[in-house]
N, C-alpha and C positions, 0 to 999 in steps of 0.2 A: 508453617509457611516457608518456602524456599527462598533464599535471598534472591533480589531482583538482579537482573543482569543485563540483558540488552535493551535497547529501547525501539520500541516500534511505533510508527506514526500511522494510525488508521485514518484515512481521509473517505468519508463516506456519508451523503446525505439523508440516507435513510436511518433516523436516529435509533429506530429498535435494534437495526442490525449493527450500526455502531457500538451501541450499549453491550450488546450480545458479545460482540468481538473483544471489546475492552475487558469485560468480566472474565471471558474465556482466557485470553491471553496473559492476564494479570495472575489467573489461577495457576497457568503455566510458568509463571515465575519471570514473565517479561515486565517491563515498564511499558505502558501503553498509553499514548497520547492520541486525543482524537480532534478532528477538524471536520466540519459539515460541508466544505467545498475547496476546489482547488486554491483560491486566495487565501483562505485561512490555513490551509495546508503549506503553501509556500512560506508564508510567514512564519510558521511553526517550524518547518525544516531549518531555518537559519536562526530559530531560537534554540531548539533542543538538538540539533545534529543527529538525527536517528540513525540506528544502524540498519533500519529496513523500513520500507513504506508498502503499505497495502492501500489501494486506492480503486475507487469505482471509476469506471470510464465516463459514465453521462452523469453530469451534475451541473446544477447551475453556477453562475457567476465564471467558473473556470472549469472545464472539464478535466478529467484524469489525462487525457490525450494531450491538452494543451499544457498541463502542468508538467507532464514527462518531457515533453518537446521543450519547455523553457528550461527545465532542470538540465538537460543534455546540451542546450545551445548557449545559454547565458550563463549558468551557474557551475563552471567546470569543476569547481571543489566537490560538487555533489555528484558528479558523473558515475562514480563507483558505488554509490548507494544503492543497494538492491531495491527494485521496484516491482511489485506483484499488481498485477490488475486483477480485481475482483469484480465481475461484471456479469449483467445479463446479456451482453452483447457477444453471442456465442458463435456465430456464423464464422466460416472460414475467412470469409472476406473481412470480417472485422479483425481477426487475428493477424492477417497479413497486413492490414492497413497501419499497424504499430510496429511491425517487426523491426523496421529500420532504426527505433528507438531503443531497440535491445532491453526490453523489460527482462527481469529475471524470470517471471511466469506469468501465465494467462489464465487464471482460474474462472469457472463460470458459476454464476448464482444458480439454484440455490446454494447456499454455503454448505460445503462439506468439510466441517471442520478437522476432522482427522486429515484429510488431505492437505489442507491449509498449514496444519501443524508440521507434518511431514515435510511439505516443501518449504517452510520457514526454517526448520531445522537443517535440512539438506543446504539450503543457501548460505546459511550463517556458519555452517561447519565446514564449507568447502573452501 
């Protein structure tokens, strides 16, 4: 197994998808931490200081939109952490609703892991 390198925080309320992402990203050599909603995710961001965040948009307790809005507005120290939405909200209006928060990417479910991995590598290597 390759040495772990970058830390990715996955914030996803669908446990099976969260587990798949953790397994796949770990296999690719990333350190992967998971949270099941935005409140847990926000606490973990402050604890682990991830290199990249993958987050669902629609979750209980705090949505991905609310989390990114809070990061961009209240926590300027995390303003440059790349943030990828992985969501079932795929209409153009859904994407446009978050553009002002400048997510690094907006990917749709169901998960295309090859596209996700390519997106992660492009973001982390730019």
